[in-house]
C-alpha positions as CSV (number, residue, x, y, z in Angstrom):
1,M,-3.2,-34.2,17.8
2,T,-0.7,-34.1,15.0
3,I,-1.8,-34.8,11.4
4,V,0.8,-36.2,9.0
5,A,0.3,-36.6,5.3
6,A,2.4,-37.2,2.3
7,V,2.2,-34.3,-0.1
8,A,4.6,-33.6,-3.0
9,G,7.1,-36.1,-1.7
10,R,7.3,-34.5,1.8
11,A,5.8,-35.5,5.1
12,L,3.8,-32.7,6.5
13,S,2.7,-32.1,10.1
14,Q,0.3,-29.6,11.5
15,S,1.0,-27.9,14.8
16,T,-0.3,-25.1,16.9
17,P,2.1,-22.2,17.6
18,G,4.8,-23.1,20.1
19,A,3.7,-26.7,20.5
20,Q,6.4,-28.5,18.5
21,N,9.8,-29.5,19.6
22,I,12.6,-30.1,16.9
23,D,15.8,-32.0,17.8
24,G,15.1,-31.4,21.5
25,A,17.0,-28.1,21.5
26,P,16.0,-24.9,23.3
27,G,16.1,-22.4,20.5
28,E,13.0,-20.4,19.5
29,I,11.8,-18.1,16.6
30,R,8.9,-15.8,17.1
31,G,7.3,-13.7,14.4
32,R,4.3,-12.3,12.6
33,V,2.8,-12.9,9.1
34,L,1.6,-9.8,7.2
35,D,0.0,-9.5,3.8
36,S,0.9,-7.1,1.1
37,E,-1.1,-4.3,2.8
38,G,0.6,-4.9,6.1
39,K,-2.3,-6.6,7.8
40,P,-1.8,-9.6,10.0
41,V,-2.7,-13.0,8.4
42,A,-4.5,-15.3,10.8
43,Q,-4.4,-19.1,10.4
44,A,-1.6,-19.1,7.9
45,W,0.9,-22.0,7.9
46,V,4.5,-21.2,8.6
47,H,7.4,-23.6,8.1
48,I,11.2,-23.4,8.2
49,R,14.3,-25.0,6.8
50,R,18.0,-24.5,6.8
51,P,19.6,-22.9,3.6
52,N,20.7,-25.6,1.1
53,M,18.7,-28.2,2.9
54,D,17.1,-30.9,0.8
55,L,13.3,-30.3,0.3
56,N,12.5,-34.0,0.5
57,G,11.9,-34.6,4.1
58,R,9.6,-33.9,7.1
59,V,8.1,-30.4,7.1
60,I,6.2,-29.1,10.1
61,F,3.7,-26.3,9.8
62,Y,2.8,-23.9,12.5
63,Y,-0.5,-22.0,12.5
64,T,-0.5,-18.2,13.1
65,D,-3.0,-16.9,15.7
66,R,-5.7,-14.3,15.1
67,N,-3.0,-11.6,15.3
68,G,-0.8,-13.3,12.7
69,D,1.7,-14.3,15.4
70,F,3.6,-17.6,15.6
71,S,6.2,-19.3,17.8
72,I,8.5,-22.1,16.8
73,Q,10.3,-23.7,19.7
74,G,12.9,-26.4,20.3
75,L,15.3,-25.4,17.5
76,T,18.9,-26.3,17.1
77,P,21.1,-23.2,16.9
78,A,21.6,-22.5,13.2
79,E,20.4,-20.2,10.4
80,Y,16.8,-20.8,9.2
81,M,14.7,-19.6,6.3
82,V,11.0,-18.9,7.1
83,F,8.2,-19.6,4.7
84,V,4.5,-19.1,4.7
85,V,1.4,-20.4,2.8
86,K,-2.3,-19.8,2.9
87,E,-3.8,-21.1,-0.3
88,K,-7.4,-20.2,0.9
89,D,-6.4,-16.5,0.5
90,R,-4.4,-17.2,-2.6
91,H,-1.0,-17.2,-0.9
92,P,1.0,-20.1,-2.3
93,D,4.0,-21.6,-0.4
94,T,6.9,-19.1,-0.6
95,D,9.2,-22.1,-0.5
96,I,8.1,-23.2,-4.0
97,F,10.6,-21.7,-6.5
98,F,7.9,-21.2,-9.2
99,Y,6.2,-18.6,-7.0
100,S,9.3,-16.7,-6.1
101,N,8.9,-12.9,-5.9
102,S,12.1,-10.8,-5.8
103,Q,10.1,-8.0,-4.2
104,V,9.2,-10.2,-1.2
105,P,12.5,-11.7,0.0
106,V,12.5,-14.9,2.2
107,P,13.5,-14.0,5.7
108,H,16.7,-15.6,7.2
109,V,16.9,-15.9,10.9
110,T,19.8,-17.1,13.2
111,V,19.0,-19.0,16.3
112,S,21.8,-18.7,18.8
113,Q,22.5,-20.0,22.3
114,T,24.1,-16.6,23.3
115,Q,21.5,-14.2,21.9
116,G,17.9,-13.5,22.6
117,T,14.9,-15.0,20.7
118,P,14.7,-13.5,17.2
119,F,11.5,-11.9,16.0
120,V,10.9,-12.0,12.2
121,T,8.2,-10.5,10.0
122,V,7.1,-12.8,7.2
123,Q,5.3,-11.3,4.2
124,T,2.9,-13.2,1.9
125,G,3.2,-10.9,-1.0
126,P,0.3,-10.0,-3.3
127,P,-2.4,-12.6,-3.8
128,A,-1.8,-15.0,-6.7
129,A,-3.8,-15.1,-9.8
130,M,-6.1,-18.1,-10.5
131,I,-6.7,-19.9,-13.8
132,T,-9.6,-22.4,-14.1
133,G,-11.1,-24.4,-16.9
134,R,-11.2,-27.8,-18.5
135,V,-9.0,-29.9,-20.9
136,V,-11.2,-31.5,-23.5
137,D,-11.0,-33.3,-26.8
138,A,-11.5,-30.7,-29.6
139,S,-14.0,-32.9,-31.4
140,S,-16.0,-34.7,-28.8
141,H,-15.6,-32.1,-26.0
142,K,-15.0,-34.9,-23.6
143,P,-12.3,-34.7,-20.8
144,I,-8.9,-36.2,-21.7
145,A,-7.1,-38.6,-19.4
146,G,-3.4,-38.5,-18.6
147,V,-2.9,-34.8,-19.2
148,L,0.2,-32.9,-18.1
149,V,0.1,-29.1,-17.8
150,T,3.5,-27.3,-17.6
151,F,3.7,-23.6,-16.6
152,R,7.1,-22.1,-17.0
153,R,8.6,-18.7,-16.3
154,P,10.9,-17.8,-19.2
155,E,13.4,-15.8,-17.1
156,N,14.5,-19.0,-15.4
157,Q,13.8,-22.5,-16.9
158,R,13.9,-24.0,-13.5
159,M,10.9,-21.9,-12.4
160,M,8.3,-24.3,-13.6
161,L,5.2,-26.1,-12.3
162,V,4.1,-29.4,-13.8
163,T,0.7,-30.6,-12.8
164,G,-2.5,-32.1,-14.2
165,P,-6.3,-31.5,-14.1
166,K,-8.7,-33.5,-12.0
167,R,-10.4,-36.7,-13.1
168,R,-13.1,-34.9,-15.2
169,G,-10.6,-32.6,-16.9
170,D,-11.4,-29.6,-14.6
171,Y,-8.4,-27.7,-13.3
172,S,-7.8,-24.8,-10.9
173,F,-4.2,-23.5,-10.4
174,L,-2.7,-20.6,-8.6
175,L,-0.3,-18.6,-10.7
176,P,2.3,-15.9,-9.9
177,S,1.9,-12.5,-11.5
178,A,4.7,-13.0,-13.9
179,P,5.0,-13.8,-17.6
180,L,4.3,-17.5,-18.2
181,T,4.2,-20.1,-21.0
182,I,1.7,-22.9,-20.9
183,Q,2.2,-26.3,-22.5
184,V,-0.3,-29.2,-22.4
185,T,0.5,-32.7,-23.4
186,A,-1.5,-36.0,-23.6
187,H,-0.9,-39.3,-25.3
188,G,-2.4,-39.4,-28.7
189,Y,-2.9,-35.6,-28.9
190,E,-1.0,-32.7,-30.5
191,T,0.9,-30.6,-28.0
192,W,-1.1,-27.5,-27.0
193,T,0.5,-24.2,-26.2
194,Y,-1.1,-21.0,-25.1
195,H,-1.4,-18.2,-27.7
196,R,-3.7,-15.2,-27.8
197,T,-6.6,-15.1,-30.2
198,G,-5.4,-13.9,-33.6
199,S,-1.7,-14.3,-32.7
200,T,0.6,-15.8,-35.4
201,K,3.1,-17.0,-32.8
202,Q,3.3,-20.6,-31.8
203,T,3.5,-19.6,-28.1
204,D,2.5,-16.4,-26.3
205,L,3.3,-15.3,-22.8
206,L,0.4,-15.1,-20.3
207,T,0.7,-12.4,-17.6
208,L,-2.1,-12.2,-15.0
209,A,-2.5,-9.4,-12.4
210,P,-2.4,-10.2,-8.7
211,G,-5.8,-11.7,-7.7
212,Q,-7.0,-11.9,-11.3
213,N,-9.3,-14.8,-12.3
214,M,-9.0,-16.3,-15.8
215,Q,-11.0,-19.1,-17.3
216,L,-9.5,-21.1,-20.2
217,I,-11.0,-24.1,-22.0
218,I,-8.1,-26.1,-23.5
219,R,-9.2,-28.0,-26.7
220,M,-6.7,-30.6,-27.8
221,K,-6.6,-32.1,-31.3
222,R,-5.9,-35.8,-31.9
223,L,-2.7,-36.7,-33.7
224,R,-3.3,-37.7,-37.3
225,K,-2.6,-41.3,-38.1
């Protein structure tokens, strides 16, 4: 059975390796997913798209088997980019620009009617860091509604992630191991930015190591009337 859900503006389907047909064409891509230590990654999700293709559309995910192998069949001859995600093991979707890692390039594969089936190795890169905590009122310590958290990588202003905490103000986000700024906004509150204890700067960069855990309670002050 195929499960389809709307996530981040895209329709997502789950499929077992080799079970999905796209466009009714005979092309195929085979490959293996490896982690940063070169070990196979089982039960990862792999998906593909053509270069310069609009991200808003239907995305089909293919599971890797216990050896990290996958097969995608029924492809129209063309060039494809291959992406992987397994958030359970802290591997965010490599198709999300915010998590881009220049040391782990995205594979490009060409499916052709005249050449054999291509085999591609897809790497997850090092595990992402994780930041957890709550967003609360600085005086009452109660959760704040309507909060937006913006993570931004200063080397490229388009490398950003805008999200929000859960209903009770709790949050848990995967972050790349790269310098980041953090900005938090909410109606009726002063804008909060990350800065280290004792720092005189308005905003400091946060850099977490691969796999690192960080807990951060964000206390927001109400705007003065």
